[in-house]
C-alpha positions in Angstrom: 228.9 219.3 96.3 231.7 221.5 95.3 230.2 221.9 91.8 226.7 222.5 93.0 228.1 225.3 95.3 230.0 227.0 92.6 226.9 226.9 90.3 224.6 228.1 93.3 227.2 231.1 93.8 227.1 231.9 89.8 223.1 231.8 90.0 222.8 234.1 93.0 225.2 236.5 91.6 223.2 236.4 88.4 220.1 237.3 90.3 221.8 240.1 92.0 223.1 241.5 88.7 219.5 241.2 87.2 218.1 243.1 90.0 220.7 245.9 89.9 219.9 246.1 86.1 216.0 246.4 86.8 216.3 249.0 89.8 220.0 250.5 90.0 221.4 251.5 93.4 222.2 255.2 94.0 225.9 253.7 93.9 225.6 252.5 90.5 223.9 255.8 89.2 226.7 257.7 90.7 229.2 255.4 88.8 227.1 255.7 85.4 225.6 258.9 85.5 221.8 259.6 85.7 220.0 258.0 82.9 223.1 256.8 81.0 222.8 253.1 82.1 225.7 251.0 83.2 229.4 251.9 82.8 230.9 250.6 79.6 233.5 248.8 81.2 237.5 249.4 81.1 238.5 251.8 78.2 240.7 249.9 75.7 242.9 252.3 73.8 243.7 252.0 70.0 247.4 251.9 71.0 246.9 248.9 73.1 245.0 247.1 70.5 247.7 247.9 68.0 250.2 246.4 70.4 248.3 243.2 70.6 247.8 243.0 66.9 251.7 243.4 66.4 252.4 240.6 69.1 250.0 238.2 67.5 251.3 238.8 64.0 255.0 238.7 65.3 254.2 235.3 66.8 252.5 233.5 64.0 253.4 235.2 60.7 257.5 235.0 60.5 258.8 231.8 58.7 255.3 230.9 57.0 257.0 230.6 53.7 260.3 228.7 55.0 258.9 225.1 54.5 256.9 223.5 51.9 253.0 223.2 51.6 252.0 219.7 52.9 250.0 217.1 50.9 247.3 216.6 50.4 245.1 219.4 52.1 247.2 222.5 51.6 248.0 221.8 48.1 244.4 220.4 47.3 242.9 223.8 48.3 245.6 225.7 46.9 245.0 224.2 43.5 241.2 224.9 43.6 242.0 228.5 44.5 244.7 228.7 41.6 241.9 227.3 39.4 239.7 230.4 40.6 242.3 232.8 39.1 242.8 230.7 35.9 239.1 230.8 35.0 238.2 233.9 36.7 235.4 231.9 38.3 234.9 232.7 42.2 231.4 230.4 42.5 232.3 227.0 40.8 235.1 225.2 42.7 236.9 223.2 40.3 239.5 220.2 40.5 241.0 218.6 37.3 237.9 218.0 35.0 235.5 217.9 37.9 233.7 219.9 40.4 235.3 220.3 44.1 232.5 219.6 46.3 233.9 218.6 49.5 234.3 222.0 51.5 232.8 225.5 51.4 234.4 228.3 49.6 236.1 230.6 52.2 239.5 229.0 52.3 239.7 229.1 48.5 238.6 232.8 48.4 241.2 233.6 50.9 244.0 232.0 49.1 243.1 233.1 45.5 242.6 236.7 47.0 245.9 236.7 48.8 247.6 235.4 45.6 246.2 238.2 43.7 247.1 240.7 46.4 250.9 239.8 46.4 250.9 239.3 42.6 251.4 235.8 42.1 249.3 233.0 40.0 247.8 235.7 37.8 245.6 233.9 35.4 246.3 230.8 36.9 250.2 231.3 37.0 252.8 230.7 34.3 254.8 227.4 33.8 256.7 226.7 37.1 255.3 229.8 38.9 254.2 227.9 41.7 257.7 226.6 42.7 259.5 230.0 41.7 259.1 232.1 44.8 258.3 231.7 48.6 255.6 234.3 47.9 253.4 231.6 46.6 253.8 229.8 49.9 253.1 232.9 52.0 250.0 233.7 49.9 248.4 230.4 50.4 249.1 230.3 54.3 248.9 234.0 55.2 245.2 234.4 55.4 244.9 231.4 58.0 247.6 233.0 60.1 245.7 236.3 60.1 242.6 234.6 61.2 244.6 233.1 64.0 245.9 236.5 64.8 242.2 237.7 64.9 241.5 235.0 67.4 244.5 235.9 69.8 243.3 239.7 69.6 239.8 239.2 70.3 240.7 236.9 73.2 242.9 239.5 74.8 240.0 242.2 74.2 237.4 240.1 75.9 239.6 239.0 78.9 240.9 242.5 79.1 237.4 243.8 79.4 235.8 241.1 81.4 238.7 240.4 83.9 241.9 242.4 83.7 244.7 243.2 81.3 247.1 240.8 83.1 244.9 237.9 82.6 244.5 239.2 78.9 248.2 239.0 78.3 248.4 235.5 80.0 245.5 234.2 77.9 247.0 235.5 74.5 250.4 233.9 75.5 248.9 230.6 76.4 246.7 230.2 73.6 249.1 231.7 71.1 252.0 229.0 72.2 249.7 226.0 72.3 251.0 223.8 69.5 247.2 223.0 68.1 246.8 226.6 67.9 250.2 227.9 66.3 250.9 224.7 64.0 247.2 224.9 62.4 247.5 228.6 62.3 250.1 228.1 59.7 248.4 225.5 57.7 246.2 226.4 54.6 243.2 224.2 55.8 239.8 225.1 56.6 239.9 224.8 60.5 241.6 227.9 61.7 239.1 230.3 60.1 236.2 228.3 61.6 237.8 228.2 65.1 238.9 231.9 64.8 235.2 232.7 64.0 234.1 230.6 66.8 236.5 232.2 69.4 235.4 235.7 68.1 231.8 234.8 68.4 231.8 233.5 71.8 234.0 236.2 73.0 231.2 238.5 71.6 228.5 236.7 73.6 230.8 236.9 76.8 231.0 240.6 76.3 227.1 241.0 75.4 226.0 239.3 78.4 228.2 241.1 80.9 226.7 244.2 82.8 228.7 246.6 80.6 226.7 245.2 77.6 223.9 247.6 78.4 225.9 250.7 78.0 224.9 252.7 75.2 227.0 252.9 71.9 229.4 255.6 71.8 230.7 257.5 68.7 234.0 256.4 67.1 234.5 259.5 64.7 231.8 262.3 64.7 228.6 260.5 64.8 229.6 257.1 63.6 229.4 254.4 66.1 230.3 250.7 65.9 227.0 249.8 64.4 227.4 251.9 61.3 230.8 249.9 60.9 229.0 246.6 61.3 226.2 247.6 58.8 229.1 248.7 56.4 231.0 245.5 56.7 227.6 243.6 56.4 226.5 245.5 53.1 229.9 245.0 51.7 229.9 241.1 52.1 226.5 240.3 51.2 225.7 243.3 48.9 229.3 242.8 47.0 228.3 239.1 46.6 224.9 239.8 45.1 226.4 242.2 42.4 228.8 239.6 41.7 226.4 236.7 41.2 224.2 238.9 39.1 226.9 239.5 36.6 228.1 235.9 37.0 224.7 234.4 36.0 224.0 237.1 33.4 227.4 236.2 31.7 226.4 232.8 31.4 222.7 232.1 31.9 223.2 228.3 31.1 224.8 228.0 34.5 221.4 228.1 36.0 220.8 224.4 35.3 217.8 223.2 37.1 216.1 226.6 37.3 214.4 226.6 34.3 211.0 227.5 35.9 212.6 230.8 36.9 212.6 233.3 34.0 215.9 235.0 34.6 218.2 232.4 36.9 220.7 235.2 37.5 218.3 237.2 39.5 216.8 234.2 41.5 219.8 235.0 44.0 220.9 238.6 43.9 217.5 240.1 44.4 216.7 238.3 47.8 220.3 239.2 48.8 219.9 242.9 48.1 216.3 242.9 49.9 218.0 241.4 53.1 220.7 244.1 53.1 217.9 246.7 52.7 215.7 245.2 55.1 218.3 244.9 57.8 219.3 248.4 57.3 215.6 249.7 57.8 215.2 247.2 60.6 218.4 248.1 62.5 218.5 251.9 61.9 214.7 252.8 62.1 212.2 250.2 63.1 214.1 248.7 65.9 217.3 250.8 66.4 220.3 249.1 68.0 221.5 251.3 70.8 223.4 249.1 73.3 226.8 247.4 73.2 225.1 244.3 74.0 223.0 244.2 70.8 225.9 245.3 68.8 228.3 242.4 70.1 225.2 240.1 69.4 225.2 241.2 65.8 228.8 240.5 65.5 228.3 237.1 67.1 225.8 236.0 64.4 228.0 237.5 61.5 231.0 235.4 62.7 229.0 232.3 62.9 227.9 232.9 59.3 231.4 233.4 58.1 232.3 230.1 60.1 229.8 228.1 58.0 231.6 229.4 54.8 234.7 228.2 56.4 234.0 224.7 57.6 230.2 224.1 57.5 228.2 223.9 60.6 230.4 222.6 63.4 231.0 226.2 65.0 227.3 226.9 65.0 226.5 223.8 66.9 229.2 224.3 69.5 228.3 228.0 70.0 224.8 227.4 70.2 225.0 224.4 72.7 227.5 226.4 74.7 225.4 229.5 75.0 222.2 227.7 75.7 223.8 225.5 78.4 225.3 228.6 80.0 221.8 230.2 80.1 220.4 227.1 81.5 223.1 226.5 84.2 223.1 230.3 85.4 219.3 230.7 85.1 219.7 233.8 83.1 216.6 233.0 80.9 215.9 236.7 80.2 218.9 236.7 78.0 216.9 235.0 75.3 214.9 238.1 74.7 218.0 240.2 74.6 220.5 238.4 72.3 219.0 239.5 69.1 217.8 236.0 67.9 215.6 237.0 65.1 217.8 239.7 63.6 220.8 237.4 64.3 219.4 234.4 62.4 218.8 236.6 59.4 222.4 238.0 59.6 224.0 234.5 59.6 221.9 233.1 57.0 222.6 236.2 54.7 226.2 235.3 55.2 226.1 231.6 54.9 223.5 230.7 52.4 224.0 232.7 49.0 227.3 231.0 48.0 225.8 227.6 48.7 222.7 228.5 46.6 225.0 229.9 43.8 227.1 226.7 43.9 224.0 224.5 43.7 222.6 226.6 40.7 225.8 226.3 38.8 226.8 222.7 39.6 223.5 221.0 40.3 222.3 218.7 42.7 225.5 216.7 42.7 226.7 219.4 44.9 224.0 218.7 47.6 224.7 215.0 47.3 228.4 215.3 47.8 228.9 218.2 50.2 225.7 217.7 52.4 225.1 214.1 52.4 228.6 212.7 52.1 230.9 215.3 53.7 228.6 216.5 56.4 226.0 214.0 57.4 227.8 210.8 56.5 231.0 212.0 58.3 229.0 212.8 61.5 226.9 209.9 61.7 228.5 206.9 60.2 232.1 207.9 59.5 233.6 208.8 56.0 237.2 209.0 55.1 237.8 207.5 58.3 241.6 207.5 59.2 241.3 204.9 61.9 239.6 201.5 61.9 238.4 202.0 65.3 238.9 205.6 66.7 237.0 205.1 69.8 235.5 208.2 71.5 237.1 210.3 74.2 240.4 208.3 74.3 241.0 209.2 70.7 241.2 213.0 71.7 242.8 212.5 75.2 246.3 211.9 73.9 246.0 214.6 71.1 245.0 217.3 73.6 248.2 216.3 75.6 250.4 216.6 72.9 248.6 219.4 71.2 248.9 221.5 74.4 252.3 220.7 75.4 253.7 222.0 77.9 250.5 223.8 79.1 248.8 220.1 79.2 250.8 219.8 82.5 248.6 222.4 84.2 245.3 221.4 82.5 244.1 219.0 85.0 244.5 221.5 87.8 243.0 224.3 85.7 239.9 222.0 84.9 239.5 221.2 88.7 239.8 224.9 89.6 237.0 226.2 87.4 234.4 223.7 88.8 235.3 223.5 92.5 236.0 227.1 93.4 233.2 229.5 94.3 233.2 232.2 91.6 231.5 235.5 91.2 231.4 238.4 89.1 232.4 238.7 85.5 235.5 236.8 85.9 233.3 234.0 87.4 230.9 234.0 84.7 233.6 234.0 82.2 235.3 231.0 83.7 232.1 229.1 83.8 231.2 229.9 80.2 234.5 228.9 79.0 234.3 225.7 80.9 231.1 224.8 79.4 232.6 225.7 75.9 235.3 223.1 76.7 232.8 220.4 77.8 230.5 221.0 74.5 233.5 221.1 72.2 235.1 217.8 73.5 231.7 216.1 73.7 230.8 217.1 70.2 233.7 215.8 68.6 233.8 212.7 70.4 230.1 212.0 69.3 231.1 212.7 65.6 232.0 209.4 64.0 234.8 210.6 61.7 237.9 211.4 63.8 240.9 213.3 62.7 243.5 214.7 65.2 243.0 218.2 64.4 239.0 218.0 64.5 239.2 218.8 68.3 240.9 222.2 67.6 237.6 224.2 68.5 237.8 222.9 71.9 241.4 224.1 72.3 240.9 227.7 72.7 238.7 227.0 75.8 241.3 224.5 77.6 244.0 227.0 76.9 242.1 229.9 78.4 241.2 227.8 81.5 245.0 227.2 81.9 245.5 230.9 81.6 243.0 231.6 84.2 244.7 229.0 86.5 248.3 230.5 85.8 246.7 234.1 86.8 245.5 232.7 89.9 248.7 230.9 90.7 250.7 234.3 90.2 248.1 236.0 92.5 248.6 233.4 95.2 245.0 232.0 95.0 245.5 228.4 94.2 245.3 225.9 97.2 247.6 223.0 97.1 249.5 225.0 94.4 252.7 222.9 95.0 250.8 219.5 94.4 249.4 221.1 91.0 253.0 222.1 89.9 254.7 218.7 90.8 251.9 216.9 89.0 252.3 219.3 85.9 256.1 218.5 85.7 255.3 214.7 85.7 252.8 215.2 82.9 255.3 217.3 81.0 257.9 214.5 81.4 255.6 211.7 80.2 254.4 213.6 77.1 258.0 214.7 76.3 259.2 211.0 76.4 256.4 210.1 74.1 257.2 212.9 71.7 260.9 211.8 71.6 260.1 208.3 70.9 257.5 209.2 68.2 258.5 212.5 66.9 256.0 212.5 64.0 253.3 213.0 66.5 253.5 216.8 66.2 253.0 217.0 62.6 250.4 214.4 62.8 248.0 216.8 64.4 247.2 218.2 61.1 248.0 215.8 58.2 246.0 213.3 56.4 247.3 209.9 57.3 249.0 208.7 60.3 250.7 205.7 59.2 253.5 207.4 57.1 256.7 207.2 58.6 259.0 209.6 60.2 262.4 210.2 58.2 264.6 208.4 60.7 266.2 206.0 58.2 269.4 206.9 55.8 269.6 208.8 54.0 267.4 211.4 55.9 268.3 210.4 59.4 266.3 213.3 60.9 266.3 213.1 64.7 265.2 215.9 66.7 264.7 214.0 69.8 267.7 215.8 71.6 266.1 219.1 71.2 262.9 217.6 72.5 264.6 216.1 75.4 266.2 219.5 76.1 262.7 221.2 76.2 261.3 218.4 78.3 263.9 218.9 80.9 263.5 222.8 80.9 259.6 222.5 81.1 259.8 220.1 84.2 262.3 222.2 85.8 260.4 225.5 85.4 257.2 223.7 86.3 258.7 222.4 89.5 260.1 226.0 90.3 256.3 227.0 90.3 255.9 225.1 93.6 257.9 227.7 95.5 255.5 230.8 96.2 258.5 233.1 97.2 259.8 232.6 93.5 256.8 231.9 91.6 256.8 235.2 89.6 260.3 234.5 88.3 259.6 230.8 87.7 256.5 231.7 85.7 258.7 234.0 83.8 261.1 231.2 83.0 258.2 229.0 81.9 257.1 231.8 79.5 260.5 232.2 78.0 261.1 228.5 77.5 257.5 228.0 75.9 258.0 231.0 73.7 261.4 229.6 72.6 259.5 226.1 72.2 256.7 227.7 69.9 259.3 229.5 67.7 261.6 226.3 67.2 258.3 224.1 66.7 256.9 226.5 64.0 260.1 226.9 62.2 262.9 224.4 63.2 260.7 221.4 63.6 258.6 222.2 60.5 261.5 222.9 58.2 263.0 219.5 59.0 259.5 217.7 58.9 257.6 219.4 56.0 259.9 218.2 53.2 258.9 214.6 53.8 255.1 215.6 53.7 255.1 217.6 50.7 256.5 217.7 47.1 257.4 221.2 46.6 261.1 220.7 46.5 260.8 217.8 43.9 258.9 219.8 41.4 261.5 222.7 41.7 264.1 220.1 40.9 262.0 219.2 37.8 261.5 222.7 36.7 265.4 223.6 37.1 266.4 220.4 35.1 263.8 220.1 32.3 264.5 220.7 28.8 262.2 223.3 27.0 261.3 222.4 23.5 258.7 225.1 22.7 255.0 226.0 23.4 251.6 224.6 22.8 249.0 227.4 22.1 245.3 226.6 21.7 243.2 229.5 20.1 239.6 229.8 20.5 239.4 232.5 17.7 241.4 233.5 14.8 241.8 237.3 16.1 244.2 236.3 18.6 246.2 234.4 15.9 246.5 237.5 13.8 247.6 239.5 16.7 250.3 236.9 18.0 251.7 236.0 14.5 250.7 238.9 12.1 253.4 241.0 10.1 253.8 243.3 12.9 254.0 240.7 15.6 257.4 240.4 17.3 259.0 237.6 18.9 256.5 235.4 20.9 256.8 235.6 24.6 256.3 232.6 26.7 256.1 233.1 30.4 258.0 230.3 32.3 260.2 229.2 34.9 263.6 229.1 33.2 265.5 225.9 33.7 269.3 225.8 34.1 269.5 224.0 30.6 267.9 227.0 28.5 270.0 229.0 26.3 269.4 231.6 23.5 269.7 230.0 20.2 268.1 226.6 21.2 265.5 225.3 18.9 261.9 225.9 19.8 258.6 224.8 18.2 255.5 226.7 18.5 252.4 224.4 18.1 249.3 226.2 17.2 245.9 224.4 17.6 243.5 226.5 15.6 239.6 226.3 16.0 238.2 223.9 13.3 241.6 221.9 12.9 242.2 218.6 14.1 246.0 218.8 13.7 248.3 221.6 15.0 250.4 223.8 12.9 254.1 223.6 13.9 256.1 226.6 13.5 259.9 225.9 13.8 261.9 228.6 15.3 264.4 229.2 18.0 264.9 230.9 21.5 265.8 234.4 20.7 266.2 235.9 24.2 265.4 235.4 27.9 263.5 237.5 30.4 263.2 237.3 34.2 260.6 234.7 34.1 260.1 234.4 30.2 261.8 233.3 26.9 261.2 234.4 23.5 260.5 232.3 20.4 261.5 233.9 17.0 259.9 232.0 14.1 261.2 233.0 10.6 259.0 234.5 8.0 258.9 231.4 5.7 257.6 229.4 8.6 254.8 232.0 9.2 253.6 231.7 5.7 251.4 228.6 6.5 249.4 231.1 8.7 248.8 233.7 5.9 245.3 232.8 5.4 244.2 232.4 9.0 245.9 235.7 9.6 243.8 237.6 7.0 240.7 236.1 8.3 241.6 236.9 11.8 242.1 240.6 11.1 238.5 241.2 10.6 237.2 238.5 13.2 235.7 239.6 16.5 237.8 239.0 19.6 237.4 235.7 21.2 235.8 235.7 24.7 238.1 233.1 25.8 242.0 233.8 25.8 244.3 231.6 24.2 245.4 228.5 26.3 249.1 228.3 26.6 251.5 225.4 28.0 255.1 225.3 27.7 256.1 222.0 25.7 258.9 220.7 27.8 260.1 217.2 28.9 257.1 216.1 30.5 256.4 215.6 34.3 254.3 212.3 34.7 252.6 211.7 38.0 252.5 207.9 38.1 250.7 205.9 40.8 250.3 209.1 42.6 247.1 210.9 44.1 248.3 213.2 46.7 247.2 216.6 45.3 250.5 218.5 45.4 251.5 217.1 42.0 248.4 219.3 40.5 249.3 222.5 42.6 253.1 222.6 42.1 252.9 222.0 38.4 250.2 224.7 38.1 247.9 222.2 36.5 250.1 221.3 33.8 250.0 217.6 34.4 246.3 218.0 33.7 246.2 220.2 30.6 243.6 220.6 27.9 245.5 218.6 25.3 245.5 214.6 25.6 249.4 214.6 25.5 249.4 217.0 28.5 247.2 214.9 30.7 249.8 212.9 32.5 248.3 211.7 35.7 248.0 208.1 36.5 246.7 206.2 39.6 244.8 203.3 40.6 242.1 205.9 41.8 239.5 206.6 39.1 240.6 204.1 36.6 244.1 205.7 35.6 246.0 202.6 35.9 249.3 201.1 34.5 247.7 200.1 31.1 246.8 203.7 30.6 250.2 204.8 31.5 252.0 202.3 29.0 249.3 203.5 26.4 250.2 207.1 26.8 253.7 206.4 26.2 253.1 204.2 23.1 250.8 207.1 21.6 252.5 210.2 22.6 256.0 209.5 23.6 258.7 211.1 21.7 262.0 209.1 21.0 265.0 210.8 22.4 262.9 212.8 24.8 263.5 212.7 28.6 260.6 212.2 30.8 260.4 213.1 34.5 258.1 210.9 36.8 257.1 211.8 40.3 255.7 209.0 42.4 255.5 207.8 46.0 258.9 206.6 47.4 257.7 203.0 48.0 256.8 202.7 44.3 260.0 204.1 42.7 261.7 200.9 41.9 258.6 199.5 40.1 258.8 202.2 37.5 261.2 200.4 35.3 259.1 197.3 34.7 256.2 199.5 33.5 258.1 201.6 30.7 259.2 200.3 27.3 262.2 197.8 27.7 264.6 199.9 25.8 264.3 202.8 28.1 264.7 200.9 31.5 268.4 201.4 31.6 268.1 205.2 31.6 266.0 205.3 34.7 267.7 207.7 37.0 266.7 209.1 40.5 266.6 212.9 40.3 265.5 213.8 43.6 264.9 211.7 46.8 265.0 214.2 49.4 261.6 213.3 50.6 261.2 210.0 52.3 257.7 209.7 50.8 258.0 211.0 47.0 260.6 210.5 44.5 261.5 212.2 41.4 262.9 209.9 38.5 263.5 210.3 34.9 264.0 208.1 31.9 264.6 208.6 28.0 262.5 207.1 25.3 
């Protein structure tokens, strides 16, 4: 009955608002001005937006680079992005010697673009560069933190316009200090861009359906309005891709496989894209001009949903569509269906989301459709694919994750949920609360119905739940919550129960965003990581401050204490907890140990043409520079061999030289003139040969790193792809996935092993003691543990 009463109040308010729009009263005319339409709502100054942006960045960005990337997702996507830079190909996603077809492209674009921006991994990176600087980790993670900051800013903006600034700041703070949000904000995985776009899209819908959405567009600078900004961004995103795809397919028309019936495959995609851009400009500026804030907000709504598809497929579209439709049904505001730019919006969303998918299909063939659409979208949703649990259940699977992922705000969540559906609400604030409540219901229900369940899948519902808590906190501060003491005592009890669970199972925090949940916390020696004491202190402080909220006279001070403790908790969790936990879920430090301790023997160079041979080794060429992380063992004067693999020759030409000097991240090989004589004929032919379209492939020849019985992706990223190089002797990955088994491992040592050379082996910690039985008998006594700082990975070495 209370829910029916609340909905009735909302619907009655909607009818009154609709009547006011159709026949404005003299009062509204006096407020808005004759013929100007409704007032545009509270004025938000650029200074305020700047402060909010700085606050969001200050919360989420510092310390991104402090702890290693986690296996397998961060390093998996990071390696695909690095391959983009190595091959200069921003369409075909590649992994080792195959295509990467399980996720859309946005995450990889973001990482590759940021790596270019900060100046790392240029051309794919030099040997050891991925472990050389914290800038690499920063570049991989920063775009995702920026998306999360955008989510906080758009949340603040919507609440400030539709409710008030106090509620806006509370909403930003609650969402920003919610563990699910701030942890995944600092992970290079596909979820945060999708959720930030969903958050932005639903904020735009809420702004569009408010009365102030009817206000006319106002100039920003001169005659430029927000519509011109939108059209500029849309044209840049879609038109820029069209130009790239034209050049891409023109450069290599063979990529248009399966499009033989099209005369020019490279025009099959760019021309329709440019036609859409031109059509939208004509439609929006002249045929049916956009003149109101409502229409502009809705254009951004569809734009952001299109971007969300590039981030992680259709979930955000499904949740946003169901939430908005359910809101219209519940409130009876059917006229909105005629005012939310559906035809124009569908065109915008498709123009953003579809082109890359078509380009990938043209370049990679139908295998992309089979793997991405059928396996990773439909199969995961309907039957369960890559299922981390044997029997994940439905609602109960995510209930515990919401508790942990929203600690300590989870303590107030039951009261916040009850408040939104049992209080008679009206006005913009009432509509917004109902809308957010419906978003929470749709989000949770959607992922309960999806068969495949990971802990972080529930993230799209977390902003809605957090904002409901923010509304409750705002009402609590204003004294509008009945039986507030009971709600606060209950919150303290919930906080204690969740804190107790976290103290007993500390890995539950990191398990919100990792792949497998059966991997142990590093509690045993020699690691002995125990954060339960810190968690206990936060539990006590949260319980005390929540109980203090029961006293109305001191509620403002108690709420300030809750906020202070929560901020400290968030900062410690993002940096202290992750610094302790991450090394045991990632391989970064072990790979750095390898690059510090390996011995460099020279370089392998694969030439596609002789012109480059003449330039590198001709009479006028100086010492040959090799970019590399410099190990502790390298010294000028050491012998170094340059092995040149020339086109048309089966065997490499070995030039014996020495290391002449060292740079900051390079060494120089000097080859005596008598050694270069074997290249005389090739150099003479190369002087008149045309330049090759493919640059030489270079890989440092050093003590090899062997990834044995390992398939966690980090081994590829941190080695910069060196363990899966172009030459047979540089392909040093063996596991029982895909047929690379122990027999192949032993066959490699028999064929390519060099007597007297040291080999480094990275493997799972549980398999480290099995290495000796799988290498030649004479090498077994030389096995040495080089780095076991992780409880899940071990770096060893042996000498043949």
